[in-house]
Backbone as a ProteinNet text record, in pm:
[ID]
protein_1_A
[PRIMARY]
QVQLVESGGGLVQPGGSLRLSCAASGSIFWFYATGWYRQAPGKERELVATITNGGSTNYADSVKGRFTISRDNAKKAVYLQMNSLKPEDTAVYYCNAKHIASLTDYWGQGTQVTVSS
[TERTIARY]
300.8	328.2	360.7	351.2	387.4	475.1	574.7	661	629.2	628.5	589.7	699.7	732.9	833.7	778.6	767.1	715.9	829.2	795.6	889.8	810.6	880.5	817.9	784.8	808.5	781.4	882.7	856.3	949.1	885.6	953.9	907.7	847.7	727.7	659.3	587.5	574.5	503.9	353.1	278.6	132	84.8	-11.1	-60.1	14	123.8	204.6	153	229.4	189.6	304.4	267.8	362.3	294.1	375.2	322.6	398.1	323.9	382.5	367.1	468	464.8	487.4	427.9	445.7	470.2	586.9	622.5	601.5	528.7	499.4	578.1	615.1	685	653	673.8	668.2	541.2	435.8	312.8	229.6	119.8	32.5	-43.5	-12.6	-65.5	-217.6	-274.1	-419.3	-495.5	-432.2	-499.1	-509.4	-467.4	-463.2	-540.9	-620.1	-668.8	-559.1	-548.2	-436.1	-484.2	-399.4	-437.8	-322.4	-352.3	-257.1	-317.9	-235.7	-272	-166.7	-198.6	-99.6	-109.1	2.5	7.1	86	17.8	81.9	132.1	228.6	281.8	171.5	167.8	70.6	-68.7	-85.6	-218	-215.3	-333.9	-344.8	-333.6	-296.3	-289.8	-432.1	-446.6	-578	-575.2	-691.4	-704.7	-701	-629.9	-628.4	-711.8	-678.2	-749.7	-722.9	-820	-802.9	-846.4	-793.9	-832.7	-830.8	-937.8	-946.7	-871.3	-860.5	-792.2	-869.8	-998.3	-1077.8	-1081.8	-1022.7	-1014.3	-1113.9	-1195.4	-1288.2	-1211.6	-1244.3	-1169.4	-1256.5	-1187.2	-1252.8	-1155.6	-1207.1	-1122	-1173.1	-1080.1	-1117.5	-1175.4	-1271.7	-1334.5	-1232.2	-1129.7	-1031.4	-946.2	-943.8	-859	-938.1	-1069.2	-1150.8	-1134.5	-1116.2	-1098.9	-956.6	-869.2	-728.1	-633.4	-665.3	-579.5	-644.5	-560	-607.5	-522	-588.6	-517.9	-533.8	-429.5	-435.5	-343.2	-359.9	-270.5	-249.1	-133.6	-97	-69	-163.9	-149.2	-31.8	-4.3	106.7	240.6	251.7	375.9	378.6	268.9	259.6	287.9	218.4	244.7	115.2	123.3	12.7	65.7	-16.9	26.2	-73	-22.4	-108.5	-63.9	-145.4	-120	-184.5	-104.5	-153.1	-136.5	-247.8	-247.9	-304.8	-280.8	-332.6	-301.2	-177.8	-139.1	-150.3	-187.7	-206.5	-111.3	-79.3	6.8	-48.9	-179.6	-239	-224.5	-173.1	-142.7	-6.2	67.4	198.2	184.1	255.7	246.1	343.6	359.2	423.6	314.3	336.9	239.6	283.1	188.9	216.3	133.5	197.3	128.3	77.4	-42.1	-103.7	-153	-138.5	-198.5	-274	-397.5	-480.6	-519.3	-484.5	-520.4	-671.8	-727.2	-873.1	-941.7	-867.8	-927.5	-899.4	-773.2	-737	-752.3	-760.4	-769	-643.5	-533.6	-407.1	-355.6	-308.4	-254.7	-103	-51.9	92.2	118	231.6	262.7	403.2	417.6	549.4	613.3	734.1	807.7	767.8	695.4	648.9	739.3	679.7	755.6	701.8	793	754.6	710.7	597	548.8	535.6	604	598.8	552.6	445.4	391	413.5	503.4	541.8	602.3	580.9	643.4	775.3
1124	1013.6	1066.6	976.5	1010.7	899.8	937.9	841.7	845.8	727.9	715.1	643.8	697.3	635.1	627	502.4	481.9	479.2	509.8	499.2	480.2	437.9	429.3	289.7	189	53.6	6.5	-112.1	-166.3	-275.1	-309.1	-411.9	-343.4	-387.4	-328.2	-438.6	-421.5	-519.4	-503.2	-609.7	-598.3	-488	-409.9	-296.2	-167.7	-176	-59	20.3	122.8	213.8	235.5	265.2	306.2	409.7	494.9	591.8	574.6	538.8	525.8	657.3	687.1	806.3	766.3	842.1	821	956.7	972.3	1096.1	1080.3	1173	1169.2	1277	1246	1344.2	1318.8	1420.1	1401.1	1446.2	1476.5	1517.1	1601.1	1653.5	1735.5	1644.4	1655.8	1564.1	1570.3	1687.2	1705	1611.5	1568.8	1486	1339	1306.7	1166.8	1142.5	1036.4	979.1	887.5	873.5	798.6	697.5	601.9	502	414.8	329.6	229.9	91.2	0.3	-139.3	-222.3	-348	-435.4	-575.9	-646	-783.8	-866.7	-963.9	-1057	-1177.9	-1251.2	-1368.4	-1468	-1508.5	-1607	-1552.9	-1421.7	-1361.1	-1256.6	-1222.7	-1120	-981.1	-885.5	-747.8	-700.8	-631.1	-585.7	-437.7	-375.9	-234.9	-217.2	-115	-78.2	48.2	152.8	279.5	364.6	448.9	542.5	682	780.5	919.1	992.8	1066.3	1140.1	1272.2	1341.8	1470.3	1571.9	1546.2	1634.3	1594.2	1479.2	1438	1333.2	1280.4	1174.4	1044.6	973.3	853.2	727.5	614.9	485	386.1	295.7	201	58.6	-36.1	-175.3	-197.7	-288	-313.9	-356.3	-427.1	-481.6	-374.6	-253.2	-148.6	-29	-29.2	83.5	103.7	229.3	262.2	249.4	189.3	173	251	259.3	326.1	456	554.3	682	722.4	746.2	793.1	943.7	1009.1	1153.2	1189.2	1309.2	1354.7	1504	1546.4	1687.6	1723.3	1789.5	1818.9	1913.1	2003.6	2097.5	2024.6	1924.3	1847.9	1726.1	1701.2	1582.5	1456.4	1440.1	1327.5	1264.9	1135.6	1058.7	985.4	975.7	914.4	806.9	711.4	610.5	594.2	644.3	625.6	496.2	404.8	272.3	255.7	239.7	219.8	82.7	38.8	-90.5	-201.3	-206.7	-303.3	-446.3	-534.6	-675.6	-757.7	-879.1	-963.8	-981.1	-982.6	-1000	-876.1	-766.3	-649.2	-661.8	-766.6	-788	-806.7	-725.4	-728	-626.3	-631.6	-522.3	-421.7	-297.6	-192	-108.8	-88.4	-17.6	110.4	216.5	340.9	335.8	386	385.1	525.1	560	682.9	647.2	691	662.2	794	810.1	932.9	940.7	1055	1064.7	1065.2	1090.5	1089.7	958.4	920.9	799.9	672.6	685.6	573.1	486.1	539.5	467.8	460.1	341	318.3	329.3	389.7	395.6	340.8	271.5	204.6	240.4	245.7	255.8	117.7	112.7	-12.8	-96.5	-38.1	-110.5	-94.1	-105.5	-99.8	-208.8	-282.5	-396.9	-350.9	-402.5	-382.8	-520.7	-539.7	-666.2	-640.7	-707.6	-693.6	-825.7	-822.6	-946.5	-913.9	-1004	-987.9	-1064.7
-1167.8	-1078.1	-940	-842.2	-705.5	-649.8	-572.6	-505.1	-356.3	-294.6	-154.1	-76.3	40.4	126.1	267.9	318.1	454.1	555.2	679.7	790.4	919.1	1025	1156.2	1203.7	1121.2	1166	1268.7	1325.8	1423.5	1506.5	1614.4	1707.7	1829.5	1867.8	1982.4	2058.2	2187.2	2269.1	2254.2	2277.1	2275	2369	2320	2396	2368.5	2297.2	2267.8	2149.4	2115.3	2007.6	1909.5	1786.3	1682.8	1595.2	1534.4	1438	1307.3	1203.6	1070.8	995.3	915.2	830.4	686.1	596.6	453.5	389.4	328.8	261.8	111.8	52.4	-90.4	-163.6	-287.7	-370.1	-516.4	-600.1	-742.8	-811.3	-738.5	-804.5	-708.4	-758.5	-675	-579.5	-450.8	-350.4	-342.5	-367.8	-355.4	-449.9	-558.2	-657.1	-616.4	-494.3	-454.4	-325.6	-326.9	-202.1	-150.9	-20.8	35	138.6	166.9	263.9	307.8	401.6	451.3	432.6	384.4	369.5	441.4	467.8	531.4	474.3	483.9	436.6	535.5	594.9	686.9	608.3	661.8	591.7	556.6	431.8	387.3	365.8	379.4	362.5	252	203.9	101.9	165.7	81.9	128.6	160.2	272.6	314	350.6	333.7	367.5	519.3	563.2	704.2	724.6	649.4	662.3	538.9	504.9	394.4	437.6	367	391.9	258.8	231.2	105.8	116	1.9	5.2	89	111.6	195.2	341	373.7	513.3	557.8	467.5	505.1	524.5	631.4	666.2	663.2	647.5	649.6	712.6	796	867.5	853.1	852.2	864.8	1003.9	1014.1	1144	1248.6	1205.1	1298.5	1366	1311.2	1368.8	1420.7	1400.6	1447	1597.4	1634.5	1775.8	1825.6	1744.7	1785.4	1694.4	1566.8	1468.8	1423.1	1393.2	1340.4	1221.2	1107.9	989.2	978.1	931.1	910.2	794.2	742.7	636.3	648.8	601.2	599.1	454.2	389	246.6	219.2	311.4	292.2	296.4	381.3	393.1	302.2	230.7	143.9	225.3	333.3	422.1	470.7	496.7	552.7	675.1	777.3	901.5	945.1	1021.6	1082.1	1227	1318.6	1460.4	1503.8	1556.1	1594.2	1744.7	1812.8	1957.4	1992	2113.9	2161.7	2062.4	2018.6	1916	1966.4	1873.6	1902.1	1814.9	1855.9	1771.4	1629.9	1615.9	1482.8	1395.1	1448.9	1367.6	1298.9	1331.3	1269.4	1119.2	1043.4	898	840.6	709.3	637	601.6	637.6	614.5	493.7	402.2	277.7	270	227.8	197.3	53.5	33.8	-99.6	-134.6	-261	-314.3	-441.9	-451.3	-568.1	-633.3	-760.8	-831.9	-844.6	-809.9	-800.2	-936.8	-1044	-1178.2	-1251.2	-1258.3	-1332.8	-1251	-1117.8	-1023.6	-1026.7	-1077.7	-1076.8	-933.7	-895.6	-761.5	-762.3	-655.9	-632.3	-491.4	-476.6	-350.3	-303.4	-171.6	-114	-104.7	-48.7	-41.9	78.5	172.5	289.3	409.5	527.5	652	745.3	806.5	888.9	1027.1	1070.1	1207.1	1270.8	1381.9	1454.1	1597	1635.7	1770.7	1843.3	1938.6	2007.1	2141.7	2235.7	2367.3	2372.4
[MASK]
+++++++++++++++++++++++++++++++++++++++++++++++++++++++++++++++++++++++++++++++++++++++++++++++++++++++++++++++++++++

């Protein structure tokens, strides 16, 4: 199993930036693909970005060119750099790890991101 803890959320003005971090523990990090998802009030959880253990990335169309996902396998960490934030980016952001063999999903507790003036 793997445990995930997110940090870095907060309140930011439109056009601003935030960097989310996700610290993993409890298992061999290399065995997991990782990603960030978000859930806004009244909406379903949606994919934001994913990154494989080899570094291949995928982004939702709504964040392409503004968000960058990265990971540090040595530190067992995943990051989401969010630039040019918009009010519609307001949501709880969740870190995800998916075991590459069993496809079991693990989730963090979430971190709130609010974009408002």
